N, C-alpha and C positions, 0 to 999 in steps of 0.2 A: 665902636667906630660910628661916626656920623654919616648921614645919608645926604645925597644931593642929586639934582637932576643931571642926566647925561644927554648929550646931543643925539639926534636921531641916528640910529644904527650903531652908535658907539657902545662898547661894553667896557665897564670900568671894574678892575679887580684890586681890592685892597687886601694885603696880607700882613699878619703880625705873628712872629714866632713860628714860621713854617719853614722846614728844612734848614737852610742856612740864613734865611731872611729874618732880620729883627723887625723891620717894618718897612713897607713899600706900597706904592700905588702905581698901577700901569693901566693905560687905556688902550683898547683894541678897536680898530675899525674893520668894517667888512672887507674881505679879501685876505691877503697873506700878510702876516706879521712875523718878522724874523727877530728872535732873541739872539743877538750876536755877542760873542765874547769867548775868552779863554776859559779853561777849567777854573773852578772855584769862583765863578762870578754869579752864582745863584740862578743860572738859566733853568736848570732842572727843577730847582725849588719853586720857581715861578710857575712852571708847568704844573707842578704838584698842587700849587695853590689854586690854579684855574680848575683843575680836576676836582679838588675838594669842594669848591663852590658849586660846581656842576653836579656833584653828587657822589663822586668816587669814595669808596670806603678805605682807600689806601692812606692811612694816617702818616703824617710827616711832621711831628712836633719837634721844634728846635730842642737840641739836646740839653741846654741849660735852662729851659723854660718849663713851668708847671702848667701853663695854659697858652693857647694860641687861638687865632680867629681869622676867618676869611669872609670878606663881604664882596658880593658880585652884583653889580647893577646892570640889568639887561631888560630892554623893552619896558622901561619905566617901572620895573619891579625890582625889589631888593631880596636877594637870597643870601643866606648866611650859613657858616659852618664853624662850629667851635671844637677845639681839641683840649682835653683836660687829662692830666696825668693822675692816675689813681692806682695806688698799690702796685706800681711798676707797669701797669697797662695804660693805654691811651683810649679814653672814651670820646666818641664823636657825638655831637649834638647839632642843634640849629635847624634851619629850614632850607635845604639845598634846592637846586633847580630840578633835579631828577628824583623821583621817589624810588626807583629801582635802577641802580647804575650798572647792572650786569652786562648788557649789550654794549654800553659805552666803554666799560673797562676792557671788554674783549676786542672791540672793533673801531673805537674812536680815539682812545687814549693810548697812542702807539709809542710808549717809552721803550727803553731797551729791553726790559723784562716783560713786556706785553706778551700774554700767553699765545695769542694768535700768531704774532711774529715768530716767537721761539718754536712754535709747534712744527713748523716746516723743517728748521735746522735740526731739531731733536728727533724727528721721525715720529712725532706723536700721532694720535688718532685724529686726523683732520676732520672727519665727520663728526666726532664727538664735540669738537670745538664749535663747529657751525651749529649743531643741533642743541647745544647746551641750554640756550635761552628758551627752547621750546618745551612746554610741559606735555611730553608724550603720554604720560599717564592720564592727564585730563582729556586728551584727544581720544585715547582708547575708551575712557568712561563715556565720552560723548557718543562714540560709535555704538557701544553697548546699549545706551539709552535709545538712540535712533533706531537700532535694530528691533528693540522691544516695541517701540511705537509703530514701526512698519508691520510687525507681526499682528499687533492688535487691529490695525486698520485692515489688513488682509483678511483677518478673521471676520471683521464686521462686513466686509464686502462679500465674502463667501456666504455669510448669513443672509445678506440681501439677495443673493442669487437664489437661495432656497425660498425666500419670501416671494420673489418674482415668479417662481415656479408654482407657488401655492395660490397666488392671487386668482389665476383663471379657475382653479378648482372652487375657490370661495365664491367667485362671481356666478359660476354654474349652480352652486348650492343655493345662493341667494335667489336666483331666478326660479329654481325648482321649488323653494319654500314659498315664494310669492304665488306661484301657480297652484300649489297645494292649498294655500290659504283661500285663494279665490274659489277653488272647487268646494272647500268645506263651507264657506260662506253661502255658496249657492245651495248646498245640501241643507244648511241651517234654515235658509229662507223657505225652502220647500217644506221642511219639517214644521216650521212655524205656521205656514199656510194650512197644512193638514190639521194642526192643533186648533186653529181658528175655526176650521170647518167642523171638527168634532165637537168643539165647545158649543157651537151653535145648535147641534143636533142632540146633545146629551144634557139631560136635566140632572143636576147634582146639587146637594146642599152646600151652603157656604162653608160649613165646618169641615165637611169631607174634602172639599177642594183645597181649603187652607192647609189641612193636615197633610194632604198629598204633596202640595207644593213645598211645604216645609221639609218633608222627608226628602224630596228630590233635591232641594237646595243643599241640605246637609250631606246627601250622597255625593253631590258634585264637589263640595268643599273637601270632603274626606278623600275623594279620588285625587284632587289636586295636592293635598297634603302628602298622600302616599307617593305621588310622583316626585314631589320636592324631596322627601326623605330618601327615595331611591337615588336621586341625582347626587345628593350629598354623600351617600355611601360610595357611589362610583368615584366622586371627587377624592374622597379620603383614600380609596384603594389606589387611585392613580398616583396620589402623592406618596403613599407608602411604597409603591413600586419604584418611583423615581428616587426616593431616599435610599431604598435598598440598593439600587444600582450605584448611586453616589457613594454609599458606604463601601461597596465592593471595590470601587476605584480607589478610594482613600486607603483602604486596607492594603491593596496591591502596592500603592506608592509607598505606604508606610513600611511594608515588608521588604521593599527594595532598598531601604535606607538602613545601614547597620546600626545596631544599638550603640556601639562605641566606635569612634574613629581611631585611625592608626596614630593620630597625633596626641601626644601627651601635652595638653595645653599648659599645664603648670611648668613642665620642663621647657617648653617653647618660650613662655613668658619670661622665665628666668634667663634663658639664653639671649632673648631680645634685650633685656635689661643689662646683661653683661656686655653685649656688643655695643649698646648705647654708651655705657660707661667707658668702654675701650675707645669708642669714637670721640667722646669728649676729651679723653686724655690725648689722643692723637691730634685733635684740633688744637689743643693747647700747645703741643710740641711744634706743630706747623706754624702757629702764630709766632711762637718764640723764635723759630728758625727764620721766619720772614723778617722779624725785627732785627735779628743779628745780621742777616744778609743785607737788609736795607741800610743799617748803620755803617757797615763796612763799605758798601757802595758809595755812600755819601762821603765817607772818609777818603776813599780813593779819588773821588771827583773833586774833593776839596770844599764841599759845602759845610762841613762841621767845623766852623771857625772857632767855636767855643773850646772843643777838644784840642784843636791845633794850638790855640793860645796857651792852654795849660801845659802842652808838651814843648813849647818854644824854649830854646836855650838862651842863656844870658848873652847880651850883646858884646860883652868884653871877652868872651871865650874866643879861642883861635879856630873854631869850626868854620867850615866852608860857607855857612850861611844859615839862615833861620829855617825852621821846619817848613815854613810856607814855601820857601824856595826849593827845598829838597823834594817836596811833593810833586814838583813839576819835572823832576829828573827821573832816571831809571830806577833810582833807589828812593826809599822813603823811610821815615821813622815809624817803627811798629808802635801803635797806640796802646798796646797792652804791656810790653816790656821795655819800650824806649830804645831798643837797638835798631840799627839800620838793616833793612831787608829789601830784597828785590820785589818790585811791584808784581812781577809775574808770579812770584811765590804766593803772595797774598791772593792774586787772582785765581791761582790753582786751588787754593784753600776754599775760596768762594765757590768755585765750580763744584767742589766736593760737597759743600753745604747745600748748594742748589740741588745736586743729585740726590742727596739724603732727604731733602724736603720733598722732592718728587716721589721718592720711594714711600714716604709717609702718606702723601696724597693718594698714591695708588692703593695703599693699604686701606685708607678711608673709603675709597670707592669700592673696594672688595667688601668691606664691612657693610656699606650701604646696599650693595647687591644682596648680600646674605640677609640683611635686615628685611629687605623687600620680600625675599623668598619666604622667610619665617613668618612675616606678617601676613603674607598671602595664605600660607598653610593654616595659620591661626584663624584667619577670617573664614577660610573654607570649613574648618572644623566647627567653628561657632555657627556658621550658616547651616551646616548639616544638623547640628543639635536644635537650632531654632526651627528649622523646617520640620524635623521630627516632632518637636513639641507642638507646633502649629497643627500638624496633621492629627496628632492625638487629641488635641482640643476640639478640632473639627469633628473627629470621630465621636467624641463624647456628646457634642451638640447634636449630631445626627441621631445617635442612640436615644437621647432625650426626646427629640422630635418624633422619632419612630414610636416610642412608648406612648407619647401623648396622642398621636394620630391613631394608633391601634386601639387605644382606650376609647377615643371618640368614635371610631368605627363600630366598636361593640355596642356603644350606647345608641348609635344610629340604627344598627341592626335590630336592637331590642325595640326601639321606637317604631321601626318599620313593621315588625311583627304585630305590635300593638295596634297600629293604624290599620293593618290588613284585617285583623280580627274585628275591629270596629266597622270596617267597610263591609265585611261579610254579614255582620249583624244588621246594618242598615239595609243591605240588599234583601235580606230575609224579611225585614219589616215592610219594605216596599212591596215585595212579592205577596205578603199576606194581605196588603190593602187591595191587591188586584182581584177582580172578579169579572164575570162575563160582561158586566155593564161598563166597568172602567178599564178592562184589560187593554183595549186598543189605545185609549188615550194615555194610559200609563206607559205603554211601550213607546208612544210618540214623545212623551215627556223625557223618558230615559234616553231615547235616541237624540233628542235635541240637546240634552245635558251633555251627553258624550261628545256630540259635535262641537259644542261650545268649549268643552275641555280640550279637545284636540286642536281647536283654533288657537286657544291660549298657549298651548305647548308649542305650536308651530310659530306663533308670533314671538315667543320667547327665544326660540332657536334663531329666528330671523334677526332679532335685535343683536344676538350674540355674533352672528355672521357679519352683520353690517359694522358693528364695533371693531371686529377683527380686521375687516377690509380697510376701514379708515386708519387703524393703527399701522397696518402694513403699508398702506399708501404713503403715510407720513414717513415711515422708515425708508421707503424707496426714494422719496424726495431728498434724502440725505446722501444719495449715491454721488452726485456731482461734487458736493462739498467734501466727502470722504476721498474721492479720487484726486481732487485738488490737493488735499492734505497729504495723500500718499505721494504725489509727485513732489511736493515740497520736501517731505522727509527723505524721499529717494535722492533728490538733488543734494540735500544736506549730508546724507550718508556718503554719497560719492565724493563730495568735497572733503569730508572729514577723513575718509579712507585714503584720499590722494594728497592730503595736505602735507604730510611728512615727505612723501615722494616729490611733491612739487618744490618744497623748500630745498631738498637735496639737489634736484635737477637744476633749480635756479642758481644755487651756490656753485655747482660745477660749471654751468654756462657762464656765470659772471666771472669766475676766476679764469677760465680758459680764454674768454674774450679779452679781458683786460691784460692778462699776462702776455698774450700775443702782441697786443698793441704796445705795451710798455717795453717789451724786449726789442721790438722794431724801433721804437723811439730812442732807446738807450744804446742800440747798436752793439750788443754783446757779440763779438766775433764768431766763434764756432758754436755758440749755443743756439741751435736751430729752433728748438721748441721745448716748452715746459707746459704740461697739461695734467689735469686730474681726470681719472677714469672712475666712474661709479660702478661698482661691481657688487654682486651678492655673494656672501660667504656664510658658511655654516659656523655658528659660534655657540659657545655654551652660555646659557642664561639660567643660573641656578643649577637645577638638576637636568634641565632639558637642553636639547640642541635645537636652535632655531635659525632661520635664514635672516641675516641682517645685512644692510648696505654698508659698504666700506668705500673710502676714497683712496685710490692708489695714485701716487704722484709719479709721473713719467717725465724723464729728461732725455732729450734727443740731441746728440752732438754730431759734428762732422770732424773726421780725423784729417791728418795731413794728406792722405791719399784721396780725399774727397768722398769717402764712404761714411754713411750715417750709422750710428749705433746708439743703443740706449745706455745711459749712464745712471749714476745714483746721486742722491743729494750730497753724499759725503765728498764727492769730487767737484762740487761747485765751489767757485771762489767765494770768499766771505762776502764780497760785494753782491754776487749773484744770489747767494742765500738770503741776504738782507732784503733785496728787491723782491724775491719770491715770497718771503714772509709778509712784507708790506702789502703786496697785491692780494695775498690770501686774506689779510685783515680787511682790505678794501672790499673784497667780495662779500664778506660777512656784513660789513657796514651797509652795503646796498641791498643784500637779500633781506636783512631784518629791518630795512628802511629806517636806520638810525637817524638819518637826516630829517625825518618827520618830527622827531622829538628832541633832537639835539643839533644846534647849529655849528658845532665845533669839530674839527679834526686836529689832533695834537701829535706832532712828530718830534722825535729826539733820537740821539745816538745814531746819526747817519754817517759817521766818520769813515766807515768801511767802504762807502761809495765815493767815487771821485766827484769833484766839484761840479763839472758840467752835467753829469748824470743826476746829481742831487737837484740841480736847477730844473731839469726837465721833469723829474719825478714830483717835485713840489708843485710845479705848474699843473701837472696831470691831476694830482690829488685835490688841488684847490677848486677844481670844477664841481666837486661833490659836497662842499660845505660852505656855509656863509662866511665862517671864520676859520682860517688855517693858521695855526701858531707853530713855528718851527724853531728849534734851538740849534744853532750852528756855530762852528768855529769861525774866526774872522776870515781865514783863507778860503773857506767854503762859501760863506755868504756873499763874497765878492762876485761869484759867478751868477748870482741870481738877479732877476730883473730889478733895475734900479727904482722902479716905481713901487716896489714893495716897501711897506713901512718897516723901519729898523728900530729896535730898542736895545741900547747897548749898556745902559746903566739901570741896575735893579737894586 
């Protein structure tokens, strides 16, 4: 199909081989467009063409065609959809307006078999319909992730509280060390003054003095080395103690995890594959049933002109008329055997096929629930095995680290003994150099050396304390940032936890508000109120029983005596049921904000509602979409506003 520009706001749809349409082109302007005509005038086929161009996956290829196409021109953009018959199936292609049509199929494309419309009349799970587009598993995964983030932040904040408690102790320790260093420096200054005084009064040879100073320097260095080795031994012992505690914790956790799970993973995987195969089979059956139901619906509506032409009788026969005319009467020609049958009989068969398809869909959902349960069991077993393997690997690493540190500790202990022996030897040699003449000066040198050594040790301790204070102060500076992050995570967690509840509450509120307004506008006599109540019920989910929300539909009537009573959906008239289903679809349309991504609402099969009420209902719905397209019989469309655009030839 060729493309061309469209006027501002205009939407142009071209269709070829769609439903009963061979080829057509229709333009739509903002507001309401009415497709008016009798049955078998391709009104529904035109709606299907619009839906295909917008993104619906409900294929509707003309029965005698091998391929078809829809082109939709909207906002200066061209969108396409192709239909190709392959091995009895219909493949869809092209580039439609929507990437994901699920919410549109449920709440905007309101043909007769629209699932949201029919859910009310069939008594289906209304909550499931509303919540179907919501990925609840993704929301639960998001909640788990946010809870983990919050725990991590809380742990960091708790750690900061310990840091803040430790800072005053470190500041006190810093002050104490600085005071001790000042005292030692004063002692060293006094010792050096004494040495200067003794040096002035004692005559000694250069050689003797050099030897003495050399021995004293060596003695000081050896003491420093011994202190260094002692500190390293203490460090290794502290590390060994921490690793031993960590090993005990890992062993305890490892001991709490069974060697084997109760889940036979091989059997579970086989069962999963079997269920998947069963689901694929059921999906095929459902698709085939849908094709059968759709074909027969189109035959009843008169859209399948190709088949009707093939069944048409010869003009010279004495029959009452062509098959085309008979399709408009109470009887029709059966398109499988050629005999005349009641339309109601075919309709009843279609109802049974629809019920059978619903049974298969229920079976698919049961299989999906079971698959979800089995996959959860399998994942749990795999996680358990992985956790046990991780703990065992961690235990092995701790053992290797313990062996290495114990070996290093023994080496350091040996080194410590060696340095101690060397120190004793040096002290003996220094003692031997002492005599009455040098005894006092030697004592002063030893005292000065020891003071210098002590000052060095204190300064090393002070540097360590200062570094730790700076590190802890940097961490305390992170508190405000962590608290802000915790507030963000907390807010996100509250939002995620309440998101499902909010959607459910909005759906109930939207339905109850709009159904009350619509019933008042349409003036249904003794139908006082229709409303949905959101309740909590205990349901089975796999092997567990959990609390889940459910939507209960309530109907309140007034009897002839003026007393109110609660009725059931089965007792509503067909008109009332259709209106209730349409309003329920509108609630979903608004809750999921379909209008943000799709400018269309499509309405069909409103014949059960009287003309005046159809007019009011169309006007009400038109407030929520830029384009409202409605298929109506001529007698119904006459009641609608004359300003609405009419399309009578397709």
